[in-house]
C-alpha positions as CSV (number, residue, x, y, z in Angstrom):
1,M,95.8,99.7,-72.8
2,A,97.0,100.4,-76.0
3,R,94.6,100.3,-78.9
4,R,95.7,97.8,-81.9
5,K,95.8,99.4,-85.0
6,L,93.1,98.5,-87.9
7,V,93.6,98.9,-91.2
8,A,90.7,98.6,-93.7
9,G,90.0,98.4,-97.0
10,N,86.9,99.9,-98.9
11,W,86.8,98.4,-102.1
12,K,83.4,100.8,-103.2
13,M,82.2,99.7,-106.5
14,H,85.2,97.6,-107.2
15,G,85.6,93.4,-107.8
16,I,85.3,91.0,-109.8
17,A,85.6,87.3,-109.3
18,L,89.0,88.2,-111.3
19,D,90.0,90.4,-108.5
20,L,90.2,87.4,-105.3
21,G,93.7,86.4,-105.9
22,E,94.7,90.2,-104.8
23,V,91.7,89.2,-101.6
24,S,93.7,85.9,-101.0
25,A,97.0,87.8,-101.3
26,I,96.4,90.5,-98.7
27,S,95.1,87.7,-96.4
28,R,98.0,85.9,-96.6
29,A,100.1,88.8,-95.7
30,A,97.9,90.0,-93.0
31,D,98.0,86.8,-91.0
32,K,101.8,87.9,-90.7
33,A,101.0,91.3,-89.6
34,D,101.0,92.7,-86.0
35,V,97.6,94.8,-86.8
36,D,94.8,94.1,-87.5
37,V,93.5,94.2,-91.3
38,A,89.9,93.7,-93.0
39,L,88.5,94.0,-96.3
40,C,84.9,95.5,-96.8
41,L,83.7,94.2,-100.3
42,P,80.6,94.8,-102.9
43,A,78.1,92.4,-101.3
44,T,78.7,89.4,-104.4
45,L,82.0,89.1,-103.5
46,I,81.7,88.6,-99.8
47,E,80.7,84.5,-99.7
48,R,83.4,83.7,-102.3
49,A,85.8,85.9,-100.6
50,V,85.6,84.5,-97.1
51,R,85.4,80.8,-99.0
52,N,89.2,81.8,-100.5
53,S,90.3,83.4,-97.9
54,P,89.0,81.2,-94.3
55,G,89.9,83.3,-91.1
56,F,90.1,86.6,-92.8
57,A,88.1,89.7,-92.0
58,I,85.8,90.4,-94.6
59,G,83.1,93.0,-94.7
60,G,80.4,95.2,-96.4
61,Q,79.9,98.4,-97.2
62,D,76.6,99.0,-96.3
63,V,74.0,97.4,-93.7
64,H,70.0,98.0,-93.6
65,H,68.9,99.0,-90.5
66,A,65.6,96.5,-90.7
67,D,65.8,92.8,-89.9
68,K,63.8,92.1,-93.2
69,G,61.6,93.5,-95.4
70,A,60.1,95.3,-98.7
71,H,63.7,97.5,-98.8
72,T,64.6,96.3,-102.5
73,G,68.0,96.3,-103.2
74,C,69.3,96.2,-99.7
75,I,71.1,93.9,-97.4
76,S,70.2,92.9,-93.6
77,A,72.8,92.6,-90.7
78,A,71.4,88.3,-90.8
79,M,72.2,88.7,-94.7
80,L,75.8,89.8,-94.3
81,I,76.6,87.3,-91.7
82,D,74.9,84.5,-93.5
83,A,77.4,85.6,-96.6
84,G,80.3,85.2,-93.6
85,A,80.8,89.0,-92.9
86,R,82.1,90.0,-90.1
87,L,82.0,93.8,-89.8
88,T,80.2,96.8,-92.1
89,I,80.6,100.4,-92.7
90,V,78.1,102.6,-92.1
91,G,77.8,106.4,-92.9
92,H,80.1,106.8,-95.8
93,S,79.9,110.1,-97.2
94,E,79.8,108.7,-100.7
95,R,76.1,107.1,-98.9
96,R,74.9,110.4,-96.8
97,E,75.8,112.5,-100.1
98,A,74.7,110.3,-102.8
99,Q,71.7,108.3,-101.0
100,G,70.6,111.1,-98.8
101,E,71.8,109.4,-95.7
102,S,71.0,110.7,-92.7
103,D,72.7,110.7,-88.8
104,A,69.5,108.9,-87.7
105,D,69.8,106.4,-90.5
106,V,73.5,105.9,-89.7
107,R,72.7,105.1,-85.8
108,A,69.7,103.0,-86.6
109,K,72.2,101.0,-89.5
110,A,74.8,100.9,-86.6
111,E,73.0,99.6,-84.1
112,A,71.5,97.1,-85.6
113,A,74.8,96.0,-87.2
114,L,76.2,95.6,-83.3
115,V,73.1,94.2,-82.2
116,A,73.3,91.0,-84.8
117,G,77.0,90.8,-83.7
118,L,78.9,92.7,-86.8
119,D,81.7,95.0,-86.2
120,V,81.3,98.3,-87.0
121,I,83.1,101.3,-89.0
122,L,81.2,104.3,-88.7
123,C,82.3,107.0,-90.9
124,I,82.3,110.9,-90.3
125,G,83.9,113.7,-92.4
126,E,83.5,117.6,-93.2
127,S,83.1,119.1,-96.7
128,D,86.2,121.1,-98.1
129,A,83.7,124.3,-98.1
130,I,83.2,123.3,-94.4
131,R,86.8,123.5,-93.9
132,E,87.6,126.7,-95.3
133,A,84.9,128.2,-92.8
134,G,86.9,127.0,-90.2
135,E,84.2,124.7,-88.6
136,A,85.2,121.4,-89.1
137,V,85.8,120.2,-85.6
138,P,82.5,121.0,-84.2
139,T,80.5,120.1,-87.2
140,V,82.1,116.4,-87.4
141,S,81.9,115.8,-83.9
142,A,78.0,117.0,-83.7
143,Q,78.1,114.3,-86.7
144,L,79.2,112.0,-84.2
145,D,77.3,112.8,-81.5
146,A,74.2,112.2,-83.9
147,S,75.4,109.1,-85.5
148,L,76.7,107.0,-82.6
149,P,74.5,103.8,-81.7
150,A,72.5,104.1,-78.3
151,A,75.5,101.8,-76.8
152,I,78.6,99.8,-78.6
153,G,79.1,96.7,-76.1
154,E,82.8,95.4,-76.4
155,P,84.6,98.5,-77.6
156,S,87.3,97.0,-79.7
157,R,83.8,95.7,-81.8
158,F,83.1,99.5,-83.1
159,S,85.7,101.9,-84.4
160,V,85.2,105.5,-86.2
161,A,86.5,106.6,-89.3
162,Y,86.8,110.3,-89.9
163,E,87.2,110.8,-93.6
164,P,87.5,114.4,-94.6
165,I,85.2,114.5,-97.9
166,W,87.7,117.0,-99.8
167,A,90.5,114.3,-99.5
168,I,88.9,111.2,-100.4
169,G,90.4,109.9,-104.1
170,T,91.7,113.9,-104.5
171,G,95.4,113.2,-103.0
172,K,94.8,115.8,-100.5
173,V,95.4,115.1,-97.2
174,P,94.9,117.3,-93.8
175,S,97.9,118.6,-92.1
176,T,99.0,116.6,-89.5
177,Q,97.9,118.9,-87.0
178,D,94.7,119.0,-88.2
179,I,94.6,115.5,-88.1
180,A,95.5,115.8,-84.5
181,E,93.1,118.3,-83.8
182,M,90.2,116.4,-85.1
183,H,91.0,113.1,-83.5
184,A,91.1,114.4,-80.6
185,A,88.3,116.0,-80.3
186,L,86.1,112.9,-81.2
187,R,88.1,110.9,-78.8
188,G,86.4,113.4,-76.2
189,R,82.8,113.5,-77.8
190,L,83.4,108.8,-77.1
191,N,84.9,109.4,-73.7
192,A,82.0,111.7,-73.0
193,A,79.3,109.1,-74.6
194,F,80.5,106.3,-73.2
195,G,82.8,106.8,-70.5
196,E,86.0,104.5,-70.1
197,A,84.7,102.3,-73.6
198,G,85.3,105.5,-75.3
199,S,88.7,105.6,-74.5
200,Q,88.8,101.7,-76.4
201,V,87.4,102.8,-79.6
202,R,89.4,103.5,-82.1
203,I,90.0,106.3,-84.2
204,L,91.2,105.2,-88.0
205,Y,91.9,108.1,-90.9
206,G,90.3,108.1,-93.8
207,G,91.4,110.1,-96.9
208,S,94.1,109.1,-99.6
209,V,96.2,107.2,-97.2
210,K,98.6,105.5,-99.6
211,A,102.5,104.0,-99.0
212,S,104.0,107.3,-99.1
213,N,102.2,108.7,-96.2
214,A,100.7,105.8,-93.9
215,A,103.4,105.8,-91.2
216,E,103.4,109.6,-90.9
217,I,99.7,109.7,-90.4
218,F,99.8,106.5,-87.7
219,A,102.2,108.6,-85.8
220,V,99.5,111.0,-84.8
221,P,98.1,111.0,-81.4
222,D,94.9,109.3,-81.3
223,V,94.9,107.8,-85.0
224,D,94.2,103.9,-84.3
225,G,94.5,102.9,-88.4
226,A,92.8,103.6,-91.3
227,L,90.4,103.4,-93.4
228,V,91.5,102.9,-97.3
229,G,89.9,103.6,-100.6
230,G,91.1,103.0,-103.5
231,A,95.2,102.0,-102.8
232,S,93.2,98.8,-101.2
233,L,92.7,97.2,-104.4
234,K,95.8,96.0,-105.4
235,A,97.9,94.1,-102.5
236,S,101.2,95.6,-103.8
237,D,99.4,99.4,-102.6
238,F,97.9,97.8,-99.5
239,L,100.1,96.2,-97.6
240,P,102.9,98.9,-97.5
241,I,100.1,100.8,-95.5
242,V,99.2,97.6,-93.2
243,E,103.0,97.5,-92.8
244,A,103.6,101.4,-91.8
245,A,100.5,100.1,-89.4
246,A,103.0,97.6,-87.5
247,G,105.4,100.0,-87.3
């Protein structure tokens, strides 16, 4: 069975109330697209975005592994759901590097989110130094193995996003051959971990995805969509990527 493509935007630390019009414009167009579309917004915007764009998939950018407790500045899965979120990102490289998150941390977050009822996009990727050393595939494969939750339940609720760190926001993109090699390796790891369910998990590509290269990237085998950063902030930039995914 073919996997339905997913195009998710990650607004990172961007967005205030004045930007909710972009969310509404994206949501209206997404209703007509033959792909799944979501936006992962700052926590301060989630409830208002859900209210302004009912029925559209709004997500968080991180989640804590604990249900509640003395974790100042963190947000739980229950809090995200209470705000109206349907999904969350875990393990983005910017959190792994800047916040020191380990694979074990990411795994715990993914498990907590899935148990609570959130869909999960789990991020993995390599540095430029690792790529140049020829160690990208084994390094990212090991990172995936160590970050995967013990169980994923319905495969459509869990996605993996391969984001080469050196390509995020730089304009650099791996060759289609490099993307194909990595996604094939990740598919093998998912199949080994989850059997038939692993073959239905979507593997997204992220890293300087834009309108001009989206169609070429989506044509690569085992690329089931994209996790889009800067190009998701404006409907005029994001919607052509959605259209490319729809084919």
